[in-house]
C-alpha positions in Angstrom: 0.0 0.0 0.0 1.4 3.4 -1.0 1.7 6.0 1.7 -0.2 9.3 1.6 1.7 12.4 2.4 -0.2 15.5 3.6 1.4 18.9 3.7 0.1 22.0 5.5 -2.8 20.2 7.1 -5.6 22.1 8.7 -8.9 20.8 10.1 -10.6 21.4 6.7 -7.9 20.9 4.0 -4.3 20.2 3.2 -2.1 22.5 1.1 -1.0 19.4 -0.8 -1.6 15.7 -0.8 0.9 13.3 -2.4 0.0 9.7 -3.3 1.8 7.2 -5.6 4.1 10.0 -6.9 1.3 12.4 -7.8 0.9 15.8 -6.1 -2.6 17.1 -5.7 -3.1 20.8 -4.7 -5.5 23.7 -4.9 -4.5 27.4 -4.9 -6.5 30.6 -4.5 -5.2 34.2 -4.5 -3.7 35.2 -1.1 -4.6 38.8 -2.0 -8.3 39.1 -2.9 -7.9 42.4 -4.7 -6.6 43.0 -8.2 -7.3 42.1 -11.8 -7.8 38.6 -13.1 -4.2 38.9 -14.4 -2.8 39.8 -11.0 -4.8 37.0 -9.3 -3.9 34.4 -11.9 -0.2 35.4 -11.6 -0.4 35.2 -7.8 -2.0 31.7 -7.9 0.4 30.4 -10.5 3.4 31.7 -8.5 2.1 30.0 -5.4 1.6 26.7 -7.4 5.2 27.0 -8.7 6.5 27.4 -5.2 4.5 24.5 -3.9 5.6 22.2 -6.7 9.3 23.2 -6.2 9.0 22.5 -2.5 7.5 19.1 -3.2 10.0 18.0 -5.9 8.1 19.0 -9.1 7.6 21.9 -11.5 5.0 23.3 -13.9 6.3 21.1 -16.8 5.1 18.0 -14.7 1.5 19.1 -14.3 -0.8 16.3 -15.5 -4.3 17.9 -15.1 -5.6 21.3 -14.1 -9.1 22.5 -13.4 -9.5 26.3 -13.4 -12.5 27.8 -11.8 -13.5 31.3 -12.9 -16.3 33.5 -11.5 -16.6 35.3 -14.8 -15.9 33.7 -18.2 -15.2 37.2 -19.5 -11.9 36.8 -17.6 -11.0 33.7 -19.8 -8.7 35.4 -22.4 -6.8 37.5 -19.8 -6.3 34.4 -17.5 -5.1 32.4 -20.5 -2.6 35.1 -21.4 -1.0 34.7 -18.0 -1.3 30.9 -18.0 0.2 30.6 -21.5 3.2 32.6 -20.5 3.7 30.5 -17.3 3.4 26.9 -18.7 6.6 25.8 -20.3 6.4 25.3 -24.0 5.4 21.8 -25.0 4.2 20.8 -21.6 0.6 21.9 -21.5 -1.5 19.6 -19.2 -4.9 18.3 -19.7 -7.1 21.2 -18.6 -10.7 22.2 -17.9 -11.9 25.7 -17.3 -15.4 26.2 -15.8 -17.4 29.1 -14.6 -18.7 28.9 -11.0 -21.3 31.0 -9.2 -18.7 32.1 -6.6 -15.7 31.2 -4.6 -15.2 31.1 -0.8 -14.0 34.8 -0.8 -16.4 36.9 -2.9 -13.4 38.9 -4.2 -11.6 35.9 -5.6 -11.9 35.6 -9.4 -10.0 32.3 -9.8 -9.2 29.0 -8.1 -7.0 26.3 -9.6 -6.9 22.6 -8.7 -4.3 20.3 -10.2 -2.4 17.1 -10.2 1.3 16.9 -11.0 3.9 14.2 -11.2 6.5 14.4 -8.5 
């Protein structure tokens, strides 16, 4: 049986969970102000730091689900995403609109799985 590693555990969630060499994590903006570009950049920077700390990097992302409050933000979010993902390593990805996120000022949330 493969061990499960949990990092940054709280009563409600873990910052990251690793099982069988796959990292699972979810990130939201730490700062709830700013444009979709600023919030996307902040979330992706946090993901990059988490992946590095756990022995991975953006080129090893397997699947990402992006939650947007407003699909009008899609093109601007994609511009930041496209500049961040290393060429030739785009993961499987879904982008969906949601009615809202835990903080009403958040415009984006990203959940992903990455190879360690």
